[in-house]
C-alpha positions in Angstrom: 28.3 -43.6 36.2 25.4 -41.9 34.6 22.7 -42.8 37.1 23.5 -44.2 40.5 19.9 -45.1 41.3 16.7 -45.5 39.5 15.0 -42.5 41.3 17.7 -40.1 40.2 17.4 -41.3 36.6 13.7 -41.0 36.7 14.0 -37.4 38.1 16.5 -36.5 35.4 14.3 -37.8 32.6 11.2 -36.0 34.0 13.1 -32.7 34.2 14.5 -33.2 30.7 11.1 -34.1 29.3 9.5 -31.0 30.9 12.3 -28.7 29.6 11.9 -30.1 26.1 8.1 -29.8 26.3 8.4 -26.2 27.6 10.8 -25.3 24.8 8.5 -27.0 22.2 5.6 -24.9 23.5 7.4 -21.7 22.5 5.7 -21.5 19.2 4.1 -18.6 17.3 1.0 -20.5 16.5 -1.8 -18.2 17.6 0.8 -16.0 19.3 1.8 -13.5 16.7 2.7 -10.1 18.3 3.6 -11.6 21.6 7.0 -11.9 23.4 7.4 -15.4 24.8 9.7 -16.6 27.5 12.5 -18.0 25.3 11.8 -16.4 22.0 9.6 -13.8 20.4 6.7 -13.5 17.9 6.8 -9.7 18.1 7.5 -7.6 15.0 10.8 -6.5 16.4 12.2 -10.0 16.7 13.8 -10.2 13.3 15.9 -7.1 13.9 16.8 -8.3 17.4 17.3 -11.9 16.2 15.0 -13.3 18.9 12.3 -14.9 16.8 10.9 -18.3 17.5 11.9 -20.9 15.0 8.4 -21.0 13.4 7.8 -17.2 13.3 7.6 -17.0 9.5 5.4 -20.0 9.3 2.7 -18.6 11.6 3.1 -14.8 11.4 2.5 -14.3 7.7 4.1 -12.0 5.2 2.0 -11.6 2.0 2.3 -10.2 -1.5 0.7 -8.0 -2.4 -0.4 -6.7 1.0 -3.1 -4.4 -0.2 -6.0 -4.2 -2.6 -9.5 -2.7 -3.2 -12.1 -2.9 -0.4 -14.3 -4.4 -3.1 -12.2 -7.6 -2.8 -11.0 -10.1 -5.4 -7.3 -9.6 -5.0 -5.3 -12.9 -5.1 -2.4 -12.6 -2.7 0.4 -15.1 -2.0 1.5 -16.3 1.5 5.3 -15.9 1.6 7.8 -18.1 3.5 5.5 -21.0 4.0 4.7 -24.1 1.9 1.5 -26.1 2.0 0.6 -29.6 0.8 -1.5 -29.9 -2.3 -5.2 -30.6 -2.1 -5.6 -29.3 1.5 -8.7 -27.3 2.5 -7.0 -23.9 2.6 -9.4 -21.3 4.1 -8.8 -17.7 4.8 -10.8 -15.8 7.5 -11.0 -12.0 7.5 -12.1 -9.9 10.5 -12.6 -13.2 12.4 -15.9 -13.8 10.4 -15.6 -13.5 6.6 -14.5 -16.8 5.0 -12.9 -17.0 1.5 -11.7 -20.1 -0.2 -7.9 -20.2 -0.8 -5.8 -22.6 -2.8 -2.3 -24.0 -3.1 -0.4 -23.5 -6.4 2.0 -25.9 -8.1 5.0 -24.6 -6.1 3.3 -25.2 -2.8 2.6 -21.5 -2.1 -0.7 -20.7 -0.4 -3.0 -18.1 -1.8 -6.0 -16.1 -0.3 -8.6 -14.1 -2.1 -9.5 -10.8 -0.3 -13.3 -10.4 0.4 -15.8 -7.6 -0.3 -15.5 -5.3 2.6 -17.2 -2.1 3.6 -14.2 -0.6 5.3 -10.7 0.5 4.7 -7.5 0.1 6.8 -5.6 -2.9 8.2 -7.9 -6.0 8.4 -6.7 -9.0 10.4 -6.9 -12.3 8.7 -6.2 -15.9 9.7 -5.4 -19.0 7.6 -6.4 -22.6 8.2 -5.1 -25.7 6.4 -8.0 -27.9 7.5 -10.9 -25.4 7.6 -11.1 -25.6 11.4 -7.9 -24.5 13.1 -6.9 -20.9 12.3 -3.4 -20.9 13.7 -1.7 -18.6 11.2 -2.3 -14.8 11.0 -1.4 -11.6 9.2 -2.8 -8.3 8.1 -4.4 -7.2 4.9 -4.7 -3.5 3.9 -8.2 -2.7 2.5 -7.9 0.4 0.3 -10.5 3.0 -0.8 -11.1 2.1 -4.4 -10.4 5.5 -5.9 -7.0 5.6 -4.1 -5.8 2.5 -6.0 -3.5 2.9 -8.9 -4.9 2.3 -12.4 -3.1 -1.0 -12.7 -5.2 -2.5 -9.9 -8.7 -1.8 -11.3 -10.8 -1.7 -14.5 -10.4 1.5 -16.4 -13.4 2.7 -18.3 -12.4 4.0 -21.6 -13.8 7.6 -22.2 -15.4 7.9 -18.7 -17.6 10.8 -20.0 -19.2 8.5 -22.6 -20.0 5.9 -19.9 -21.6 8.4 -17.5 -23.6 10.4 -20.1 -24.6 7.5 -22.3 -28.2 8.0 -23.5 -28.2 11.8 -23.1 -28.4 13.8 -26.3 -25.6 13.0 -28.9 -23.9 10.4 -26.6 -23.9 6.7 -27.8 -21.8 4.1 -29.5 -19.8 1.2 -28.0 -18.4 1.3 -24.5 -14.8 0.1 -23.8 -13.1 -1.2 -20.7 -9.5 -2.2 -20.0 -7.6 -4.2 -17.3 -4.3 -5.9 -16.6 -5.2 -9.5 -17.7 -2.6 -11.4 -15.5 -4.4 -10.2 -12.4 -7.2 -12.5 -13.2 -6.0 -16.1 -12.9 -8.1 -17.4 -15.8 -8.0 -17.6 -19.6 -11.6 -16.7 -20.0 -13.7 -14.3 -17.9 -17.2 -13.0 -17.3 -18.0 -9.2 -17.4 -20.7 -8.3 -14.8 -22.5 -5.3 -13.6 -23.0 -4.9 -9.9 -25.2 -2.3 -8.2 -24.8 -0.4 -5.0 -27.5 0.8 -2.6 -28.2 1.6 1.0 -31.5 0.5 2.6 -33.3 0.8 5.9 -34.4 3.8 8.0 -31.6 6.4 7.8 -29.4 6.9 10.8 -30.8 3.8 12.5 -29.3 0.4 13.3 -31.2 -1.1 10.3 -29.5 1.2 7.8 -27.3 -1.1 5.7 -25.0 -1.1 2.7 -25.4 -3.6 -0.1 -23.5 -4.6 -3.3 -25.7 -6.7 -5.5 -24.9 -8.7 -8.7 -27.3 -7.4 -11.4 -26.5 -9.2 -14.6 -23.7 -10.4 -16.9 -22.8 -8.2 -19.8 -20.2 -10.5 -21.4 -20.1 -14.3 -20.9 -17.0 -16.5 -21.2 -15.0 -14.0 -23.1 -11.2 -14.2 -23.7 -9.1 -12.6 -20.9 -7.3 -10.2 -23.2 -7.6 -7.1 -20.9 -10.0 -5.4 -23.3 -13.8 -5.7 -23.7 -16.3 -3.5 -25.6 -20.0 -3.8 -26.0 -23.1 -1.9 -27.2 -25.3 -1.2 -24.2 -28.9 -2.3 -24.2 -31.7 -1.0 -22.0 -31.8 -3.1 -18.9 -34.6 -5.4 -17.8 -37.2 -3.4 -15.9 -36.3 -5.0 -12.6 -32.8 -3.5 -12.9 -33.7 0.0 -14.1 -33.9 1.4 -10.5 -30.1 0.8 -10.1 -28.4 4.0 -11.1 -25.1 3.5 -9.4 -22.7 0.6 -9.8 -19.4 -1.0 -10.9 -18.2 -3.4 -13.5 -16.5 -6.6 -12.5 -14.3 -9.1 -14.3 -14.0 -12.6 -12.8 -13.1 -16.1 -14.1 -15.8 -17.7 -16.2 -15.4 -20.9 -14.2 -17.1 -19.1 -11.3 -20.9 -18.8 -11.1 -22.5 -15.6 -12.2 -22.4 -13.2 -9.2 -20.1 -15.4 -7.1 -18.8 -13.5 -4.1 -15.3 -13.2 -2.9 -13.6 -14.7 -5.9 -10.6 -13.5 -7.9 -11.8 -10.3 -9.6 -11.1 -6.8 -10.7 -13.6 -3.9 -10.3 -14.1 -0.5 -11.9 -14.7 2.5 -9.8 -18.3 3.4 -9.0 -20.0 5.3 -11.8 -23.5 6.5 -12.8 -24.8 3.6 -15.0 -26.6 5.9 -17.5 -25.9 3.3 -20.2 -28.4 0.8 -18.9 -31.2 3.1 -17.8 -34.8 2.8 -18.9 -36.3 4.0 -22.2 -37.7 7.1 -20.5 -34.1 8.3 -19.9 -33.1 7.8 -23.5 -36.3 9.6 -24.7 -35.9 12.7 -22.5 -32.9 12.5 -20.2 -33.4 16.0 -18.8 -37.0 15.4 -17.8 -36.2 12.0 -16.4 -33.3 13.5 -14.3 -35.4 16.4 -13.1 -38.0 13.9 -11.6 -35.2 12.1 -9.8 -33.7 15.4 -8.6 -37.1 16.4 -7.1 -37.4 13.0 -5.4 -33.9 13.5 -4.0 -34.9 16.9 -2.8 -37.8 15.5 -0.9 -35.6 12.8 0.7 -33.1 15.3 1.8 -35.8 17.5 3.4 -36.7 14.5 5.5 -33.1 13.8 6.7 -31.3 15.4 9.5 -29.3 18.6 8.8 -25.6 17.8 8.9 -24.4 21.3 7.8 -24.3 22.7 11.3 -21.6 20.3 12.5 -19.1 20.3 9.6 -15.9 22.4 9.8 -15.6 25.6 7.8 -13.3 25.8 4.8 -9.9 27.6 4.9 -10.2 31.1 3.3 -7.4 30.7 0.8 -5.7 28.0 -1.2 -2.5 28.8 0.7 -4.2 28.1 4.0 -5.9 24.9 2.6 -2.6 23.5 1.5 -0.8 24.5 4.7 -3.4 23.1 7.1 -2.2 19.5 6.6 -3.5 18.3 9.9 -7.2 18.9 9.0 -7.3 19.0 5.2 -5.8 16.9 2.4 -5.8 17.0 -1.4 -8.9 15.8 -3.2 -7.4 13.4 -5.7 -10.1 14.4 -8.3 -8.9 18.0 -8.4 -5.2 18.3 -7.6 -3.1 21.2 -8.9 0.1 19.1 -8.4 -0.9 16.4 -10.9 -2.8 18.7 -13.2 -6.0 16.6 -12.8 -9.1 18.0 -14.5 -11.7 19.1 -11.9 -14.7 17.3 -13.5 -17.2 18.1 -10.8 -15.8 21.6 -10.1 -15.3 23.6 -13.3 -13.4 26.8 -12.7 -11.5 25.3 -9.7 -7.8 24.3 -9.9 -7.5 22.6 -6.6 -9.8 21.0 -4.0 -9.1 19.7 -0.5 -11.3 17.6 1.8 -11.6 17.7 5.5 -9.7 14.6 6.7 -12.1 13.8 9.6 -15.8 13.2 9.3 -18.2 15.3 11.4 -18.8 13.9 14.9 -22.5 12.7 14.8 -23.4 12.2 11.1 -20.0 11.4 9.7 -20.3 14.1 7.0 -17.5 15.5 5.0 -16.4 18.9 3.8 -14.9 19.8 0.4 -13.2 23.1 -0.3 -12.3 24.3 -3.9 -10.2 27.2 -5.0 -9.6 29.1 -8.3 -6.4 30.1 -9.9 -6.2 33.3 -7.8 -6.3 31.2 -4.6 -9.8 32.3 -3.7 -12.5 29.9 -2.6 -15.1 29.0 -5.2 -18.6 29.1 -3.7 -21.8 27.5 -5.1 -23.5 30.8 -4.9 -21.3 32.0 -7.8 -20.4 28.8 -9.7 -21.5 25.2 -10.3 -17.9 24.4 -9.5 -18.1 25.7 -5.9 -17.1 23.9 -2.8 -19.7 21.4 -1.5 -20.2 19.6 1.8 -21.0 15.9 1.7 -23.5 13.8 3.6 -21.2 10.9 3.1 -17.5 11.6 3.5 -15.8 10.4 0.4 -13.0 8.7 2.3 -15.4 7.1 4.8 -15.5 7.6 8.6 -14.5 5.1 11.3 -15.9 2.6 12.2 -17.0 2.4 8.5 -19.1 -0.6 7.4 -22.5 1.1 7.8 -24.1 4.1 6.0 -23.3 6.8 5.5 -19.7 5.9 6.6 -18.8 3.4 3.8 -15.7 4.7 2.1 -16.5 6.1 -1.4 -19.8 4.5 -2.0 -22.0 6.3 0.6 -20.6 9.5 -0.9 -21.7 8.4 -4.3 -25.1 7.4 -3.0 -26.0 10.7 -1.3 -23.8 13.4 -2.9 -22.6 12.3 -6.4 -25.5 10.5 -8.2 -27.8 13.4 -7.1 -25.3 15.8 -8.7 -25.9 13.9 -12.0 -29.7 14.2 -11.5 -29.8 17.9 -10.8 -26.7 19.4 -12.5 -25.2 17.1 -15.1 -28.1 15.3 -16.7 -30.4 18.3 -16.2 -30.0 22.0 -15.5 -31.5 22.2 -12.0 -28.6 22.8 -9.7 -30.7 25.1 -7.5 -32.2 21.9 -6.0 -28.7 20.5 -5.3 -27.1 23.6 -3.9 -30.1 24.1 -1.6 -28.9 21.1 0.3 -25.2 21.3 -0.5 -24.3 25.0 -0.2 -20.7 26.1 0.1 -19.4 26.7 3.6 -17.5 29.9 3.7 -14.6 30.6 6.0 -16.0 33.1 8.6 -15.5 30.7 11.5 -12.3 29.1 10.2 -9.3 29.3 12.6 -5.9 28.4 11.2 -3.7 26.1 13.3 -0.5 27.1 15.1 2.8 25.9 13.9 6.0 24.8 15.7 9.2 23.3 14.4 12.3 21.3 15.2 15.1 21.6 12.6 18.9 21.4 12.1 21.2 20.8 15.0 18.4 20.8 16.5 16.8 24.3 16.8 13.3 24.7 18.3 10.6 27.2 17.4 7.7 27.1 19.8 4.0 27.6 19.0 4.3 31.1 20.4 7.5 31.9 18.3 10.3 31.5 20.9 13.5 30.3 19.2 16.3 28.4 21.0 18.8 25.6 20.5 19.0 22.3 22.5 21.5 19.7 21.3 21.5 17.3 24.1 21.4 13.5 23.6 18.3 11.5 24.7 14.6 11.1 24.4 12.3 14.0 25.3 8.7 15.3 25.4 8.1 17.7 22.6 4.3 18.1 23.0 2.0 16.8 25.7 -1.7 17.8 25.8 -3.3 15.8 28.6 -6.8 17.1 27.8 -6.6 15.5 24.4 -4.3 12.6 25.4 -1.8 13.7 22.7 1.8 12.9 23.1 4.7 13.6 20.8 8.2 12.5 21.7 11.6 13.2 20.1 14.9 11.3 20.1 18.2 13.1 19.4 21.5 11.5 18.6 25.0 12.8 18.0 26.0 13.7 14.5 29.2 12.6 12.8 31.6 14.5 10.5 32.3 13.1 7.0 35.4 11.3 8.4 33.2 9.4 10.9 34.3 11.2 14.1 31.5 12.2 16.5 30.6 15.9 16.5 29.6 17.8 19.6 26.2 18.4 18.1 23.0 16.3 17.7 20.1 15.9 15.4 16.5 14.8 15.7 16.6 11.2 14.6 13.1 9.9 15.6 9.6 11.1 16.5 7.0 9.0 18.1 3.4 10.0 18.7 -0.1 8.9 19.8 -3.5 10.4 20.5 -5.8 8.7 22.9 -6.0 5.0 22.0 -4.6 5.4 18.4 -1.9 3.3 16.9 1.5 4.5 18.0 3.3 6.0 15.0 7.1 6.5 14.9 9.0 8.2 12.1 12.7 7.8 12.1 15.7 8.4 9.9 16.3 5.5 7.6 19.5 3.7 6.8 19.9 5.6 3.5 20.4 9.4 3.7 17.2 11.2 2.9 15.0 8.2 3.7 12.5 7.9 6.5 11.1 4.8 8.1 7.6 4.6 9.5 6.6 2.2 12.2 3.1 1.4 13.5 3.0 -0.2 17.0 6.8 -1.0 16.5 6.2 -2.7 13.2 7.8 -1.3 10.0 5.3 -0.1 7.4 5.7 -0.2 3.7 4.5 2.6 1.3 5.5 0.7 -1.8 1.9 -0.1 -2.7 -0.1 2.6 -1.1 0.9 6.2 -0.2 -2.1 6.8 2.2 -2.8 4.5 5.1 -6.0 4.4 7.2 -4.9 3.2 10.7 -6.6 3.1 14.1 -7.2 6.7 15.2 -4.7 8.1 12.8 -3.9 8.6 9.1 -0.4 8.5 7.6 0.5 9.8 4.1 4.0 9.3 2.5 4.2 10.5 -1.1 7.9 9.8 -1.1 10.5 8.2 1.1 11.7 11.6 2.5 8.2 13.0 3.4 5.7 11.7 6.0 2.5 13.4 7.2 0.6 12.1 10.3 -3.0 13.3 11.0 -4.9 12.7 14.2 -8.7 13.2 14.9 -8.1 16.3 17.0 -6.8 18.1 13.8 -3.2 17.8 14.9 -0.9 17.3 12.0 2.8 16.4 12.0 5.1 16.7 8.9 8.4 15.0 9.0 11.0 15.6 6.3 14.5 14.2 5.8 17.2 16.2 4.1 21.0 16.1 4.2 20.9 13.5 6.9 18.8 15.6 9.2 15.2 15.3 10.2 12.9 18.3 10.2 9.6 18.2 12.2 6.7 20.6 11.8 3.7 20.3 14.2 0.3 22.0 13.6 -2.1 22.2 16.5 -5.7 23.4 16.1 -7.0 26.4 18.0 -8.9 24.3 20.5 -5.6 23.1 22.0 -4.8 26.7 23.2 -3.5 26.7 26.8 -3.4 22.8 26.7 0.2 22.0 25.8 3.4 21.2 27.6 6.9 20.2 26.6 9.9 21.6 24.7 7.6 23.3 22.2 6.1 25.4 24.9 2.7 26.4 26.1 0.5 27.5 23.2 -1.1 30.7 24.6 0.3 33.6 22.5 2.8 34.3 25.3 6.4 33.3 24.6 7.6 34.4 28.0 6.2 31.2 29.6 7.3 28.7 27.0 10.2 27.6 29.3 7.7 26.0 31.7 9.0 22.7 33.3 6.9 19.7 34.0 6.5 20.8 37.6 5.3 24.3 36.6 8.5 26.2 37.2 9.1 28.9 34.6 12.6 30.2 33.6 13.1 33.4 31.7 13.1 33.3 27.9 16.4 35.3 28.2 18.1 32.6 30.2 21.7 31.6 29.5 22.3 28.7 27.1 23.4 26.5 30.0 20.1 27.3 31.9 18.1 26.5 28.8 20.1 23.3 28.3 19.3 22.2 31.9 15.7 23.1 31.5 15.3 21.1 28.3 17.0 18.1 30.0 14.2 18.1 32.5 11.7 17.1 29.7 13.4 13.7 29.4 10.8 10.8 29.2 10.9 7.5 31.0 10.9 3.9 29.8 7.4 3.6 31.2 6.1 6.6 29.1 8.2 5.9 26.0 6.5 5.4 22.7 9.7 4.5 20.9 10.8 1.2 19.3 14.0 -0.4 20.5 14.7 -3.0 17.8 18.5 -3.0 17.7 21.3 -3.5 20.2 22.4 0.1 19.6 19.0 1.5 20.5 18.7 -0.8 23.5 22.1 0.1 24.8 22.0 3.8 24.0 18.4 4.7 24.9 16.6 1.9 26.7 19.1 0.8 29.2 20.9 4.1 29.3 19.6 7.4 30.9 16.9 9.1 28.9 19.1 12.3 29.0 22.8 11.7 28.6 24.3 14.2 31.0 27.8 13.0 30.0 27.2 14.3 26.5 28.1 18.0 26.5 27.6 19.7 23.2 29.1 23.0 21.9 26.8 25.8 23.1 28.3 28.3 20.7 30.7 28.4 17.8 33.4 31.1 17.0 33.9 32.7 13.7 37.6 32.7 12.8 38.3 35.4 10.2 41.1 33.1 8.9 38.7 30.2 8.4 38.0 29.8 4.6 34.5 28.5 5.5 33.4 31.7 7.1 33.3 33.9 4.0 31.2 31.3 2.1 29.0 31.0 5.2 28.3 34.7 5.3 27.4 34.6 1.6 25.0 31.7 2.2 23.5 32.5 5.6 21.5 35.7 5.2 18.0 36.9 5.9 15.6 35.1 8.3 17.2 32.0 9.9 20.7 33.2 9.3 21.8 32.6 13.0 20.8 28.9 12.9 22.4 28.6 9.4 25.7 30.0 10.7 25.7 27.8 13.8 25.1 24.6 11.8 27.6 25.4 9.1 30.4 25.9 11.6 29.5 23.2 14.1 29.3 20.6 11.3 31.9 22.2 9.0 29.4 21.9 6.2 27.7 24.5 4.0 25.3 21.8 2.9 24.2 21.4 6.5 23.8 25.1 7.0 21.8 25.4 3.7 19.5 22.6 4.8 18.8 24.3 8.1 18.2 27.6 6.3 15.7 26.0 3.9 13.9 24.4 6.7 13.6 27.6 8.6 12.4 29.5 5.6 9.8 26.7 5.0 8.5 27.2 8.5 8.3 30.9 8.0 6.3 30.4 4.8 3.9 28.0 6.6 3.3 30.6 9.2 2.7 33.2 6.5 0.2 31.0 4.7 -1.6 30.3 8.0 -2.0 33.9 8.9 -5.6 34.6 9.9 -7.8 36.2 7.2 -10.9 38.1 8.0 -13.9 37.1 5.9 -17.3 38.9 5.5 -19.3 36.1 3.9 -21.0 35.7 0.6 -23.0 38.5 -1.0 -25.8 37.6 -3.4 -26.5 39.7 -6.5 -29.7 41.7 -6.3 -32.8 40.3 -7.8 -33.0 41.7 -11.4 -29.3 42.6 -11.2 -25.8 41.3 -11.4 -22.6 41.6 -9.4 -18.9 41.7 -10.2 -16.5 40.0 -7.8 -16.4 36.6 -6.0 -13.8 37.2 -3.3 -15.3 38.0 0.2 -12.1 38.6 2.2 -10.9 41.8 3.9 -10.0 44.4 1.4 -12.1 43.0 -1.5 -15.0 44.8 -3.1 -18.2 43.7 -4.8 -19.8 45.9 -7.4 -23.5 45.7 -8.3 -25.7 46.9 -11.2 -29.2 46.4 -12.4 -30.7 44.9 -15.5 -32.3 47.1 -18.1 -35.5 48.6 -16.9 -34.4 48.6 -13.3 -32.7 51.2 -11.1 -30.3 50.4 -8.3 -31.3 51.3 -4.7 -28.7 51.0 -2.0 -24.9 50.7 -2.3 -23.4 50.3 -5.8 -20.2 48.9 -4.3 -19.5 47.3 -0.9 -16.1 46.5 0.7 -15.2 43.8 3.2 -13.9 45.6 6.3 -11.5 44.6 9.0 -14.3 44.0 11.4 -15.7 41.2 9.2 -18.7 43.3 8.0 -19.6 44.8 4.6 -19.6 48.5 4.1 -22.6 50.3 2.7 -26.3 49.2 2.6 -28.1 46.3 1.1 -28.5 46.6 -2.7 -31.8 46.2 -4.5 -33.0 46.7 -8.1 -36.3 48.5 -8.5 -38.2 48.5 -11.9 -38.5 51.9 -13.6 -42.3 51.8 -13.7 -42.4 50.7 -10.1 -40.1 53.7 -9.2 -42.5 56.0 -11.2 -45.5 54.7 -9.2 -43.6 55.0 -6.0 -42.5 58.6 -6.9 -46.0 59.5 -8.0 -47.5 58.1 -4.9 -44.9 60.0 -2.8 -45.8 63.1 -4.8 -49.5 62.7 -4.1 -48.8 62.1 -0.5 -46.6 65.2 -0.3 -49.4 67.2 -2.0 -51.9 66.0 0.6 -49.4 66.8 3.3 -48.9 70.3 1.9 -52.7 70.8 1.7 -53.2 69.6 5.3 -50.4 71.9 6.5 -51.9 74.9 4.6 -55.3 74.1 6.2 -53.8 73.9 9.6 -51.9 77.1 9.1 -55.0 78.8 7.8 -57.1 77.5 10.8 -54.4 78.6 13.2 -54.3 82.1 11.6 -58.1 82.4 11.9 -58.0 81.4 15.6 -55.3 84.0 16.2 -57.3 86.7 14.5 -60.4 85.7 16.4 -58.6 86.0 19.7 -57.1 89.4 18.7 -60.7 90.6 17.8 -62.0 89.4 21.2 -59.1 91.2 23.0 -59.8 94.4 21.0 -63.5 94.2 22.0 -62.7 93.8 25.7 -60.4 96.8 25.5 -63.0 98.9 23.9 -65.5 98.0 26.6 -63.1 99.0 29.3 -62.5 102.3 27.6 -66.3 102.9 27.6 -66.4 102.4 31.3 
C-alpha cells in the first residue's frame, strides 16, 4: 500500500516537491564560475564531468573570443540557440550596451564595443533587454597586436602619413577582409582621437570622435581608394585618427556597430592648406607648441627604468622587457621610427606614478642607440605604448595615449620638419648606468635544480613543492613533479617537472603544464584553460602571458619577475628571472638569493644543511618544501590529479627514485653517452641518459643546461660610463659607452683641441682623461698673446722687485760700513 494515511502521503509529496525544487534550482544562470551543491558551473566541470545541465547555455563560449579594443567585432555565441525577433542585448563591463541579433540558424551574435582598455572583459547577454542571466569573457586587444586579417591595411603607409609634404600625393588605397563586415555596401569614415581636460587630473579623458565620411554607400569589395581633399576648417585640428569601415545601413558615426578599423596614423592627408603650402614651417609651429606643453607637464623621466646595456641583456631580461613589434630582429621588420637600429624592446610595466614607458633600441653590434648620437635612438614615452592598468584614462589608454604624446609630436619635430632637438629635449635616451640585470635560476631534466646563487643539485621526488616564495612581494611559484615512463610504458624511478603554478599579490593565478601531446604546453588562468590560437599576448589581471608557440610560454609580473617555460622531449624546463630588489627575499627549492650558495639549503623553519650534504639528506630537505592543499595554486581537473595530488600526500614518501646511476662498460649506451655528454652540464646529461635509457633525453637536458648558461652569460653585469657629447665646434668617433670602449675627439677646421683627444670607459664607471674642448685659432692667439703680455708684466714686476731688493741690501751694507768706520774713529 503506497500511503497508509493522508498525513504520510502529504509529507511524502512535500519532501518530493522540495527535492525537485532544490534540484531545479541548481542552474548556472547568474552562477558561472561557482561550484553548486549537486553540480558545477566552474571551468573545471567539463573535465570532471560535473557540470550542471545548463552549463553551456549560461556560461558562454564564443567565436572569435578576441578583437580590437576599438570594437566592431561580430562574434557568435556557441552552444545556444535563440528565438527569432527577440531583443538580444549584450552588456560589457556591466555598463556598456550593444545591440545583438539572431541569425537564420538561431545563433546569437554580439558586437564588441569601443573600449579604452585591453584584457579580458566580462560580458552578459539578455534575451529580453532586462535580465542578463548569461555571461562570458571577451578579450580586448591592443590594435597594433592584431593580425593584419582583423583590421584595415593602409596601402603604402608612408604615402598616407607624409601626404602633402613635398613630392607626396596621388590616390590613397586601403584594404580589408570583406566578409568581416556583414553587409554588401559600406561607409568609409575618418575618426579622430584626442585627450582633453587638465592633465593628470580626474577630468583628463580620452575621446574617439567621428569626423566625416570619406566614401558613402560603396561596394564591400575589400578595396577602396580616394583622392584626399583638404578637410573642413572645423576638422583641421585633428591630426591623429583611424579609418573605419561599417555597414552603410548604419547612420554615419554610429557607435558599437559591426566595423573594421585601421591602426592609428597621422592624418597628414586631410590637413589644412598651410600644411600643403609649407609643411616644414607648419610642423615647426606645432613642434614648438608641443615643446611648451611638455614644459608645463610633470617630468616622468626620473621614475622610468634604465635600459639594458646590450642587446643580449635586453633579449634575456624577459621579465622586464619585451620585443617592440615595430622593430623586431626576428621578423626582419623595418624600424621606421628608429633608423640604424635592428631591434627594440619596451619595458613591460609602466612607471608607478605617471604610467610612462621605456623603449630601448640597439644596433647590429648589439650596442644601445642613443638620441645624442642618432635620430634612431632609444626614447622614453609619456604614454606607454601597451597601456598601463587600470587603462581607460589618459595617459594609460593602450596605443593611443602613446600616439597622442609621443608619436604625433615625433612627426611634428622630426619627420615633417628637421627640428629633433625639441623632441629629444623631452625624450632623451636613458642609458644603462643604473641598470641591474636579473638573477636566473632553472629546473630542467630529471629534474635538476640550479639556484639563483648557482648551487646545483638533483631532486626527483614525486609531489608538489614550493620553488620560490618571496613574502615581501607576495610572490609564489610552485612546481609539480610526476614519475616518467620508459618507451614501453613502464614507470621509471625518475620524475619530471610537469606543472608550474604562480601568483603575485592579487594577480590571476597562472598555471603552465605539460599538454597531452609531447612538446605542447597548456596554460590555465584561475583554473580555466586559455587559448593562444587568436592572440599570442594576453593582458591579464596583474600578469602578462606570452606564448609564441605551443612549446614556449613566458609569464611576466609587475615586480619584474619573469618565468619562461619550455617543453622538449616530453620534459618541462623552467627558467625564473628575479629582479635585483628581491635580493635576500626568497625561500624555497631555488634557494635564498643573496650571492651565498652555502645557505641555499634553508628549510621553511630556517634550518640550514650543508651544500655538501649526501643525496639522501638533500632529498629529505627538498621533501620538506612540500605545499599543502590550502596553499596550493594548482588545478585538479581530472580524477588522476585528484587521486594522485589532491587527496594524496603532497610529497609521496613511498616513491623512492634512483639517487645515482652506474656506468656499465658493457652497456652499448655508455659509449654514445660519453660522446654526447661533454662540456658544461655533462653530469646531468649522463644521469638522464642512463636513468631514462635515452640519448634524446640526455641531449634535451644538455641543451637546457647550456641555454641556462647562455642566459647567465648574457645577463652578466656590464659597467657603463654614460654618454659623451662631441665638443662644440668638433666631432667624435664612437658611440659605445661601456667598459673598455674608447671615444676619440677632433676639432673642425680653424679650431684646436684642448683636453683629451681620446677617453676610455674604465672599470670604475668613469671616463679617463679630461673634458674635451675646441678653441678657435684666433681665440688661442689672443689667449696666448694675453698670456705673453701678462708674463712680460710679471717679469718686469719681478725685475723691479729684485732691483729694489738689491738697492735695499746695498743701502744696509753702506750703513753698516758707516757705523764700523765711526767705531774705528773712536
